[in-house]
N, CA, C and O atoms as CSV, one atom per row, in Angstrom:
chain,resi,resn,atom,element,x,y,z
A,1,MET,N,N,-7.449,-11.458,-6.404
A,1,MET,CA,C,-6.763,-10.242,-6.036
A,1,MET,C,C,-6.612,-10.170,-4.511
A,1,MET,O,O,-5.609,-9.681,-3.990
A,2,LYS,N,N,-7.633,-10.671,-3.816
A,2,LYS,CA,C,-7.617,-10.625,-2.360
A,2,LYS,C,C,-6.434,-11.419,-1.803
A,2,LYS,O,O,-5.754,-10.970,-0.881
A,3,TYR,N,N,-6.201,-12.593,-2.368
A,3,TYR,CA,C,-5.129,-13.447,-1.868
A,3,TYR,C,C,-3.750,-12.898,-2.231
A,3,TYR,O,O,-2.796,-13.053,-1.468
A,4,VAL,N,N,-3.647,-12.264,-3.382
A,4,VAL,CA,C,-2.382,-11.638,-3.778
A,4,VAL,C,C,-2.025,-10.526,-2.794
A,4,VAL,O,O,-0.876,-10.412,-2.366
A,5,LEU,N,N,-3.002,-9.718,-2.444
A,5,LEU,CA,C,-2.765,-8.639,-1.476
A,5,LEU,C,C,-2.377,-9.197,-0.109
A,5,LEU,O,O,-1.505,-8.644,0.561
A,6,GLN,N,N,-3.013,-10.275,0.301
A,6,GLN,CA,C,-2.671,-10.870,1.586
A,6,GLN,C,C,-1.249,-11.428,1.590
A,6,GLN,O,O,-0.521,-11.279,2.572
A,7,ILE,N,N,-0.860,-12.066,0.498
A,7,ILE,CA,C,0.494,-12.609,0.405
A,7,ILE,C,C,1.521,-11.484,0.404
A,7,ILE,O,O,2.544,-11.572,1.082
A,8,LEU,N,N,1.251,-10.426,-0.358
A,8,LEU,CA,C,2.175,-9.289,-0.391
A,8,LEU,C,C,2.269,-8.603,0.970
A,8,LEU,O,O,3.333,-8.110,1.345
A,9,LEU,N,N,1.184,-8.569,1.696
A,9,LEU,CA,C,1.214,-7.978,3.026
A,9,LEU,C,C,2.055,-8.817,3.983
A,9,LEU,O,O,2.777,-8.272,4.819
A,10,VAL,N,N,1.965,-10.134,3.865
A,10,VAL,CA,C,2.800,-11.013,4.681
A,10,VAL,C,C,4.278,-10.821,4.313
A,10,VAL,O,O,5.143,-10.805,5.189
A,11,VAL,N,N,4.558,-10.677,3.017
A,11,VAL,CA,C,5.940,-10.423,2.578
A,11,VAL,C,C,6.438,-9.101,3.154
A,11,VAL,O,O,7.587,-9.004,3.584
A,12,PHE,N,N,5.577,-8.083,3.163
A,12,PHE,CA,C,5.954,-6.790,3.732
A,12,PHE,C,C,6.329,-6.921,5.202
A,12,PHE,O,O,7.364,-6.408,5.627
A,13,PHE,N,N,5.490,-7.606,5.982
A,13,PHE,CA,C,5.801,-7.755,7.397
A,13,PHE,C,C,7.046,-8.614,7.603
A,13,PHE,O,O,7.793,-8.405,8.559
A,14,GLY,N,N,7.271,-9.572,6.716
A,14,GLY,CA,C,8.485,-10.373,6.778
A,14,GLY,C,C,9.728,-9.531,6.534
A,14,GLY,O,O,10.718,-9.645,7.256
A,15,LEU,N,N,9.670,-8.681,5.506
A,15,LEU,CA,C,10.801,-7.788,5.228
A,15,LEU,C,C,11.044,-6.825,6.381
A,15,LEU,O,O,12.186,-6.562,6.757
A,16,LEU,N,N,9.975,-6.310,6.928
A,16,LEU,CA,C,10.096,-5.381,8.046
A,16,LEU,C,C,10.701,-6.080,9.264
A,16,LEU,O,O,11.604,-5.538,9.902
A,17,GLY,N,N,10.220,-7.256,9.583
A,17,GLY,CA,C,10.753,-8.005,10.717
A,17,GLY,C,C,12.204,-8.389,10.518
A,17,GLY,O,O,13.012,-8.290,11.442
A,18,TYR,N,N,12.540,-8.833,9.300
A,18,TYR,CA,C,13.917,-9.203,9.003
A,18,TYR,C,C,14.847,-7.998,9.102
A,18,TYR,O,O,15.966,-8.104,9.604
A,19,GLY,N,N,14.373,-6.857,8.619
A,19,GLY,CA,C,15.177,-5.643,8.707
A,19,GLY,C,C,15.416,-5.207,10.140
A,19,GLY,O,O,16.528,-4.817,10.496
A,20,PHE,N,N,14.394,-5.271,10.952
A,20,PHE,CA,C,14.568,-4.895,12.361
A,20,PHE,C,C,15.449,-5.900,13.099
A,20,PHE,O,O,16.207,-5.530,13.996
A,21,TYR,N,N,15.346,-7.168,12.716
A,21,TYR,CA,C,16.208,-8.179,13.319
A,21,TYR,C,C,17.675,-7.904,12.972
A,21,TYR,O,O,18.545,-7.963,13.841
A,22,LEU,N,N,17.940,-7.606,11.708
A,22,LEU,CA,C,19.316,-7.297,11.304
A,22,LEU,C,C,19.821,-6.026,11.967
A,22,LEU,O,O,20.988,-5.952,12.349
A,23,ASN,N,N,18.963,-5.029,12.109
A,23,ASN,CA,C,19.379,-3.790,12.783
A,23,ASN,C,C,19.722,-4.046,14.246
A,23,ASN,O,O,20.593,-3.386,14.812
A,24,HIS,N,N,19.043,-4.993,14.845
A,24,HIS,CA,C,19.319,-5.318,16.244
A,24,HIS,C,C,20.670,-6.027,16.371
A,24,HIS,O,O,21.423,-5.776,17.311
A,25,GLU,N,N,20.966,-6.909,15.422
A,25,GLU,CA,C,22.220,-7.669,15.461
A,25,GLU,C,C,23.409,-6.797,15.045
A,25,GLU,O,O,24.402,-6.708,15.767
A,26,ILE,N,N,23.302,-6.164,13.890
A,26,ILE,CA,C,24.374,-5.324,13.352
A,26,ILE,C,C,23.744,-3.984,12.967
A,26,ILE,O,O,22.939,-3.936,12.037
A,27,PRO,N,N,24.084,-2.912,13.650
A,27,PRO,CA,C,23.459,-1.614,13.351
A,27,PRO,C,C,23.652,-1.195,11.892
A,27,PRO,O,O,24.707,-1.434,11.304
A,28,LYS,N,N,22.650,-0.585,11.332
A,28,LYS,CA,C,22.594,-0.072,9.962
A,28,LYS,C,C,22.596,-1.151,8.879
A,28,LYS,O,O,22.716,-0.823,7.699
A,29,SER,N,N,22.468,-2.414,9.244
A,29,SER,CA,C,22.499,-3.464,8.227
A,29,SER,C,C,21.107,-3.822,7.704
A,29,SER,O,O,20.997,-4.382,6.613
A,30,GLY,N,N,20.062,-3.522,8.435
A,30,GLY,CA,C,18.719,-3.904,8.020
A,30,GLY,C,C,17.937,-2.795,7.359
A,30,GLY,O,O,16.787,-2.994,6.966
A,31,ASP,N,N,18.549,-1.616,7.229
A,31,ASP,CA,C,17.831,-0.488,6.641
A,31,ASP,C,C,17.404,-0.759,5.204
A,31,ASP,O,O,16.347,-0.299,4.770
A,32,LYS,N,N,18.222,-1.505,4.465
A,32,LYS,CA,C,17.903,-1.839,3.080
A,32,LYS,C,C,16.625,-2.672,3.009
A,32,LYS,O,O,15.779,-2.431,2.147
A,33,TRP,N,N,16.474,-3.641,3.897
A,33,TRP,CA,C,15.299,-4.516,3.874
A,33,TRP,C,C,14.043,-3.783,4.319
A,33,TRP,O,O,12.956,-4.015,3.791
A,34,ILE,N,N,14.203,-2.900,5.292
A,34,ILE,CA,C,13.060,-2.076,5.721
A,34,ILE,C,C,12.632,-1.162,4.580
A,34,ILE,O,O,11.438,-0.976,4.345
A,35,GLY,N,N,13.599,-0.593,3.874
A,35,GLY,CA,C,13.299,0.263,2.722
A,35,GLY,C,C,12.593,-0.485,1.612
A,35,GLY,O,O,11.662,0.043,1.004
A,36,PHE,N,N,13.028,-1.727,1.334
A,36,PHE,CA,C,12.338,-2.537,0.328
A,36,PHE,C,C,10.890,-2.788,0.740
A,36,PHE,O,O,9.992,-2.776,-0.102
A,37,GLY,N,N,10.667,-3.012,2.018
A,37,GLY,CA,C,9.308,-3.229,2.501
A,37,GLY,C,C,8.439,-1.999,2.341
A,37,GLY,O,O,7.276,-2.101,1.948
A,38,VAL,N,N,8.996,-0.842,2.643
A,38,VAL,CA,C,8.235,0.410,2.500
A,38,VAL,C,C,7.931,0.677,1.032
A,38,VAL,O,O,6.821,1.095,0.703
A,39,LEU,N,N,8.893,0.444,0.147
A,39,LEU,CA,C,8.653,0.614,-1.286
A,39,LEU,C,C,7.591,-0.355,-1.795
A,39,LEU,O,O,6.781,-0.001,-2.651
A,40,LEU,N,N,7.596,-1.573,-1.269
A,40,LEU,CA,C,6.586,-2.562,-1.637
A,40,LEU,C,C,5.188,-2.065,-1.274
A,40,LEU,O,O,4.253,-2.191,-2.066
A,41,VAL,N,N,5.053,-1.510,-0.096
A,41,VAL,CA,C,3.747,-0.986,0.330
A,41,VAL,C,C,3.347,0.215,-0.513
A,41,VAL,O,O,2.208,0.305,-0.971
A,42,ALA,N,N,4.279,1.134,-0.717
A,42,ALA,CA,C,3.943,2.397,-1.382
A,42,ALA,C,C,3.624,2.220,-2.861
A,42,ALA,O,O,2.699,2.853,-3.370
A,43,PHE,N,N,4.371,1.374,-3.556
A,43,PHE,CA,C,4.234,1.318,-5.006
A,43,PHE,C,C,3.550,0.072,-5.546
A,43,PHE,O,O,3.221,0.020,-6.731
A,44,ILE,N,N,3.330,-0.924,-4.713
A,44,ILE,CA,C,2.684,-2.145,-5.211
A,44,ILE,C,C,1.407,-2.455,-4.438
A,44,ILE,O,O,0.343,-2.600,-5.040
A,45,ILE,N,N,1.497,-2.557,-3.119
A,45,ILE,CA,C,0.335,-2.974,-2.336
A,45,ILE,C,C,-0.755,-1.905,-2.335
A,45,ILE,O,O,-1.924,-2.220,-2.559
A,46,MET,N,N,-0.390,-0.645,-2.086
A,46,MET,CA,C,-1.407,0.417,-2.012
A,46,MET,C,C,-2.154,0.608,-3.335
A,46,MET,O,O,-3.383,0.666,-3.313
A,47,PRO,N,N,-1.476,0.710,-4.493
A,47,PRO,CA,C,-2.244,0.831,-5.740
A,47,PRO,C,C,-3.127,-0.387,-6.041
A,47,PRO,O,O,-4.241,-0.241,-6.543
A,48,LEU,N,N,-2.622,-1.590,-5.730
A,48,LEU,CA,C,-3.453,-2.775,-5.943
A,48,LEU,C,C,-4.674,-2.771,-5.036
A,48,LEU,O,O,-5.764,-3.157,-5.457
A,49,PHE,N,N,-4.494,-2.336,-3.797
A,49,PHE,CA,C,-5.608,-2.270,-2.871
A,49,PHE,C,C,-6.655,-1.256,-3.347
A,49,PHE,O,O,-7.851,-1.544,-3.348
A,50,ILE,N,N,-6.200,-0.086,-3.744
A,50,ILE,CA,C,-7.129,0.947,-4.206
A,50,ILE,C,C,-7.866,0.473,-5.451
A,50,ILE,O,O,-9.077,0.667,-5.564
A,51,ALA,N,N,-7.155,-0.141,-6.381
A,51,ALA,CA,C,-7.791,-0.626,-7.607
A,51,ALA,C,C,-8.814,-1.717,-7.303
A,51,ALA,O,O,-9.879,-1.752,-7.919
A,52,SER,N,N,-8.508,-2.596,-6.374
A,52,SER,CA,C,-9.445,-3.670,-6.061
A,52,SER,C,C,-10.686,-3.156,-5.340
A,52,SER,O,O,-11.774,-3.697,-5.533
A,53,ARG,N,N,-10.545,-2.128,-4.516
A,53,ARG,CA,C,-11.692,-1.600,-3.777
A,53,ARG,C,C,-12.622,-0.769,-4.649
A,53,ARG,O,O,-13.833,-0.765,-4.431
A,54,TYR,N,N,-12.070,-0.063,-5.636
A,54,TYR,CA,C,-12.888,0.810,-6.465
A,54,TYR,C,C,-13.184,0.223,-7.831
A,54,TYR,O,O,-13.617,0.935,-8.737
A,55,LYS,N,N,-12.954,-1.076,-7.985
A,55,LYS,CA,C,-13.176,-1.728,-9.267
A,55,LYS,C,C,-14.648,-1.707,-9.660
A,55,LYS,O,O,-14.971,-1.532,-10.835
A,56,LYS,N,N,-15.530,-1.881,-8.709
A,56,LYS,CA,C,-16.950,-1.994,-9.014
A,56,LYS,C,C,-17.731,-0.700,-8.772
A,56,LYS,O,O,-18.934,-0.658,-9.029
A,57,SER,N,N,-17.090,0.325,-8.297
A,57,SER,CA,C,-17.826,1.556,-8.007
A,57,SER,C,C,-17.986,2.389,-9.272
A,57,SER,O,O,-17.234,2.243,-10.236
A,58,LYS,N,N,-18.962,3.246,-9.243
A,58,LYS,CA,C,-19.245,4.120,-10.382
A,58,LYS,C,C,-18.605,5.479,-10.105
A,58,LYS,O,O,-19.213,6.356,-9.492
A,59,MET,N,N,-17.382,5.632,-10.565
A,59,MET,CA,C,-16.636,6.858,-10.283
A,59,MET,C,C,-17.226,8.065,-11.003
A,59,MET,O,O,-17.120,9.185,-10.503
A,60,SER,N,N,-17.843,7.865,-12.158
A,60,SER,CA,C,-18.391,9.006,-12.892
A,60,SER,C,C,-19.511,9.674,-12.093
A,60,SER,O,O,-19.604,10.902,-12.071
A,61,GLU,N,N,-20.357,8.887,-11.440
A,61,GLU,CA,C,-21.417,9.473,-10.621
A,61,GLU,C,C,-20.838,10.208,-9.418
A,61,GLU,O,O,-21.331,11.269,-9.037
A,62,PHE,N,N,-19.812,9.654,-8.833
A,62,PHE,CA,C,-19.181,10.298,-7.687
A,62,PHE,C,C,-18.558,11.627,-8.102
A,62,PHE,O,O,-18.701,12.625,-7.396
A,63,LEU,N,N,-17.876,11.648,-9.230
A,63,LEU,CA,C,-17.227,12.880,-9.679
A,63,LEU,C,C,-18.253,13.942,-10.057
A,63,LEU,O,O,-18.031,15.127,-9.809
A,64,LYS,N,N,-19.373,13.534,-10.656
A,64,LYS,CA,C,-20.413,14.493,-11.006
A,64,LYS,C,C,-21.009,15.124,-9.756
A,64,LYS,O,O,-21.256,16.330,-9.728
A,65,SER,N,N,-21.240,14.322,-8.727
A,65,SER,CA,C,-21.824,14.858,-7.500
A,65,SER,C,C,-20.835,15.775,-6.792
A,65,SER,O,O,-21.250,16.744,-6.157
A,66,GLN,N,N,-19.558,15.498,-6.882
A,66,GLN,CA,C,-18.557,16.353,-6.248
A,66,GLN,C,C,-18.435,17.697,-6.971
A,66,GLN,O,O,-18.252,18.728,-6.324
A,67,THR,N,N,-18.532,17.697,-8.290
A,67,THR,CA,C,-18.430,18.965,-9.023
A,67,THR,C,C,-19.666,19.823,-8.788
A,67,THR,O,O,-19.565,21.049,-8.759
A,68,LYS,N,N,-20.833,19.201,-8.619
A,68,LYS,CA,C,-22.042,19.978,-8.348
A,68,LYS,C,C,-21.943,20.656,-6.975
A,68,LYS,O,O,-22.392,21.791,-6.811
A,69,LYS,N,N,-21.365,19.974,-6.004
A,69,LYS,CA,C,-21.222,20.549,-4.674
A,69,LYS,C,C,-20.284,21.742,-4.692
A,69,LYS,O,O,-20.540,22.735,-4.011
A,70,THR,N,N,-19.211,21.665,-5.453
A,70,THR,CA,C,-18.257,22.781,-5.490
A,70,THR,C,C,-18.803,23.953,-6.264
A,70,THR,O,O,-18.472,25.095,-5.948
A,71,GLU,N,N,-19.637,23.715,-7.278
A,71,GLU,CA,C,-20.221,24.805,-8.042
A,71,GLU,C,C,-21.264,25.570,-7.226
A,71,GLU,O,O,-21.428,26.775,-7.415
A,72,ASN,N,N,-21.963,24.893,-6.331
A,72,ASN,CA,C,-23.015,25.529,-5.548
A,72,ASN,C,C,-22.451,26.326,-4.373
A,72,ASN,O,O,-23.146,27.183,-3.827
A,73,GLN,N,N,-21.250,26.070,-3.989
A,73,GLN,CA,C,-20.703,26.742,-2.807
A,73,GLN,C,C,-20.222,28.093,-3.106
A,73,GLN,O,O,-19.734,28.786,-2.214
């Protein structure tokens, strides 16, 4: 999973760089590539990153401790 995220991050920076390069050469031509890069980060890279980081954590214990704190306040 770690290597997949790294490859996708490199693809994101590639799309971003290519989009800015096209915008520099021909105005408004690279916006599509920049948008694809942002969508890649928002809908693919971020959920994969969150899932990989919290894969081994015990979310039930965390949620129980959070509900106890809100009930006591």
